C-alpha positions in Angstrom: -25.1 -95.5 44.4 -23.4 -95.2 41.1 -22.8 -92.9 38.2 -25.4 -93.7 35.5 -24.1 -93.3 31.9 -27.7 -93.0 30.7 -28.4 -90.1 33.0 -28.5 -86.8 31.0 -26.7 -85.1 33.9 -22.9 -84.9 33.2 -20.9 -87.6 34.9 -18.8 -85.2 36.9 -22.0 -83.6 38.4 -23.4 -87.0 39.3 -20.1 -87.7 41.0 -20.3 -84.3 42.8 -23.7 -85.3 44.2 -22.4 -88.7 45.4 -19.4 -87.0 47.1 -21.7 -84.4 48.7 -23.9 -87.2 50.1 -20.8 -88.9 51.5 -19.6 -85.7 53.0 -22.9 -84.9 54.7 -23.5 -88.5 56.0 -20.1 -89.9 57.0 -17.2 -87.5 56.7 -16.2 -85.0 59.4 -14.6 -81.6 58.8 -10.9 -81.9 57.8 -11.2 -85.6 57.0 -9.7 -86.7 53.6 -11.9 -87.6 50.7 -11.1 -90.3 48.1 -8.4 -89.4 45.7 -8.9 -89.1 41.9 -7.4 -92.5 41.5 -9.8 -94.0 44.1 -12.8 -92.3 42.5 -11.7 -93.5 39.1 -11.6 -97.1 40.3 -14.7 -97.0 42.4 -17.1 -95.5 39.8 -15.4 -96.6 36.6 -14.7 -93.0 35.5 -11.9 -91.2 33.8 -9.3 -89.4 35.9 -10.4 -86.1 34.2 -14.0 -86.6 35.3 -12.9 -87.4 38.9 -10.7 -84.3 39.0 -13.5 -82.1 37.5 -15.9 -83.2 40.3 -13.3 -82.5 43.0 -12.4 -79.1 41.4 -16.1 -78.2 41.5 -16.4 -78.9 45.2 -13.2 -77.0 45.9 -14.5 -74.0 44.0 -17.8 -74.2 46.0 -15.9 -74.2 49.3 -17.0 -77.7 50.3 -13.5 -79.2 50.0 -9.9 -77.8 50.2 -6.6 -79.1 49.0 -3.2 -79.3 50.8 -0.3 -79.7 48.4 1.3 -83.1 48.7 -1.3 -84.4 51.1 -4.7 -84.6 49.3 -8.2 -83.1 49.4 -10.1 -82.6 52.6 -13.6 -81.7 53.8 -13.9 -77.9 54.5 -15.7 -76.4 57.5 -19.2 -75.5 56.5 -19.8 -71.9 55.5 -21.6 -69.6 57.9 -24.7 -67.9 56.6 -24.3 -64.1 56.7 -27.9 -62.8 57.3 -28.9 -59.5 55.8 -30.3 -58.0 59.0 -29.2 -55.5 61.6 -27.5 -57.7 64.1 -24.1 -57.9 65.9 -21.4 -60.3 64.9 -21.3 -61.6 68.5 -25.1 -62.3 68.7 -24.9 -64.0 65.3 -22.0 -66.3 66.3 -23.6 -67.2 69.6 -26.9 -68.1 67.8 -24.8 -70.7 65.8 -23.2 -72.2 68.9 -19.8 -70.5 68.2 -17.8 -68.4 70.7 -17.3 -64.9 69.3 -14.1 -63.0 69.9 -12.6 -59.6 69.1 -9.0 -58.4 68.9 -8.2 -54.7 68.9 -6.0 -53.9 65.9 -6.0 -50.2 66.3 -8.2 -47.2 67.3 -8.0 -43.5 66.9 -9.9 -40.2 67.3 -10.0 -37.5 64.6 -12.0 -35.8 61.8 -14.2 -38.0 59.7 -12.7 -37.0 56.3 -14.6 -36.7 53.1 -15.4 -40.4 52.5 -16.7 -41.4 56.0 -18.4 -38.0 56.3 -20.4 -38.7 53.1 -21.6 -42.0 54.5 -22.6 -40.5 57.9 -24.1 -37.4 56.4 -21.9 -35.0 58.5 -19.2 -32.4 57.9 -15.7 -33.5 56.9 -14.3 -32.2 60.2 -16.9 -34.0 62.4 -15.0 -35.9 65.2 -15.3 -39.7 65.0 -13.9 -42.7 66.7 -12.2 -45.2 64.4 -12.0 -48.8 65.6 -10.3 -51.7 63.7 -11.0 -55.1 65.1 -10.4 -58.7 64.1 -13.5 -60.8 64.7 -13.1 -64.5 65.4 -15.4 -67.5 66.0 -14.0 -70.3 68.2 -10.7 -68.6 67.8 -10.6 -68.7 64.0 -10.3 -65.4 62.1 -13.5 -64.5 60.3 -13.7 -60.8 59.6 -11.9 -57.5 59.8 -14.1 -54.7 61.0 -13.2 -51.0 60.4 -15.8 -49.1 62.3 -16.4 -45.3 62.4 -18.7 -43.8 65.1 -19.8 -40.3 65.8 -17.7 -39.1 68.8 -20.4 -36.7 69.9 -22.7 -39.5 71.0 -20.0 -42.0 72.1 -17.8 -39.9 74.4 -15.0 -42.0 76.1 -15.6 -45.0 73.8 -11.8 -45.4 73.2 -11.3 -45.8 76.9 -13.4 -49.0 76.9 -11.6 -52.3 76.6 -13.5 -53.9 73.7 -11.4 -57.1 73.5 -13.7 -60.0 73.2 -16.8 -57.8 73.6 -19.7 -56.9 71.4 -19.5 -53.3 70.3 -23.3 -53.1 70.0 -23.7 -54.3 73.6 -21.3 -51.6 74.8 -23.2 -49.0 72.8 -26.5 -50.1 74.3 -25.2 -50.5 77.9 -23.1 -47.3 78.2 -24.8 -44.9 75.8 -28.3 -46.2 75.4 -27.7 -46.6 71.6 -29.8 -49.3 70.0 -29.9 -49.1 66.2 -33.3 -49.4 64.6 -32.5 -49.1 60.9 -29.6 -49.3 58.5 -28.3 -49.9 55.0 -25.9 -52.5 53.9 -24.0 -53.0 50.6 -22.1 -56.2 49.7 -19.6 -56.7 47.0 -17.0 -59.3 46.0 -13.4 -58.4 46.6 -9.9 -59.9 46.9 -7.8 -59.8 50.0 -5.0 -57.2 50.1 -1.8 -57.9 52.1 -3.2 -56.5 55.3 -6.5 -58.4 55.3 -4.8 -61.5 54.1 -2.4 -61.4 57.1 -5.1 -60.7 59.6 -7.6 -63.3 58.2 -4.9 -66.0 57.7 -5.6 -66.3 54.0 -3.5 -65.9 50.9 -3.3 -62.4 49.3 -5.9 -62.2 46.5 -8.2 -64.7 48.3 -11.9 -64.1 47.8 -13.6 -61.9 50.4 -17.1 -60.4 51.0 -16.8 -56.7 51.6 -19.7 -55.2 53.5 -20.4 -51.5 54.1 -23.0 -50.8 56.8 -24.6 -47.6 57.9 -26.6 -47.9 61.1 -29.1 -45.4 62.4 -31.0 -44.6 65.6 -34.2 -42.6 65.2 -33.0 -41.4 61.8 -29.5 -40.3 62.8 -26.5 -42.0 61.2 -24.2 -43.0 64.0 -22.1 -45.9 62.6 -20.4 -46.6 59.3 -18.5 -49.9 59.2 -16.6 -51.5 56.4 -15.9 -55.2 57.0 -14.0 -57.8 55.1 -15.4 -61.4 55.6 -13.6 -64.5 54.5 -15.2 -65.7 51.3 -14.4 -69.4 52.1 -16.3 -69.3 55.3 -19.4 -67.2 54.5 -22.4 -67.2 52.2 -25.2 -64.6 52.1 -28.7 -65.4 53.0 -31.9 -63.3 52.9 -35.7 -63.8 53.0 -37.4 -62.6 49.8 -40.9 -61.2 49.8 -43.0 -60.0 46.9 -44.4 -56.6 47.6 -47.3 -57.2 45.2 -48.3 -60.6 46.5 -47.8 -63.9 44.7 -45.5 -63.7 41.7 -46.9 -64.9 38.4 -44.9 -67.5 36.5 -46.3 -66.3 33.1 
């Protein structure tokens, strides 16, 4: 397997493909990859080309660098499905152990912003829950959840550490969400999220805002910050009008 000078694909992209093949076939997570100098010698490339291929894979989240030590294989990103499911169920389906740490909780009026999302009056009582979600002990997301207090009395008395909130809602209150809306946008970690997620301030995040309903009633509004280096979005796409013409 070599870099072909006659191939119209740029050399750094050819090298990227070779490195991806090596990562997928033989290299484990956190193992080192060849240095720029080694790649230069192995494939007869310039140092700049080798660096550009490595930079590309770092930008894609497939590799990460440690100053003074080298470049290493990153843990694979977790697909974040666009469907109404709990974090705990999603992690278990991937063979990971979900966790939850209580960062803070409170009872009080919704306020204008949360009330607008839930479709209630500004003074509607709600429960606010802030939790750090983990997978196999690694920080993955910060959840800031707002729930109508009228349908979740006594929720703040529950010990939610390590538990699925959706499971508690189903078991204690008979609440199973049947519809919802979700909005996703790119963001950068502020100091609080960076500290909780163990990333640098300004690191890339995925910000999700979810409204969840039961029989048409909005009960939950959650704003979550997911680590951008560990997540990628996935969704199934259907054409409402049948097959799409390529004309």
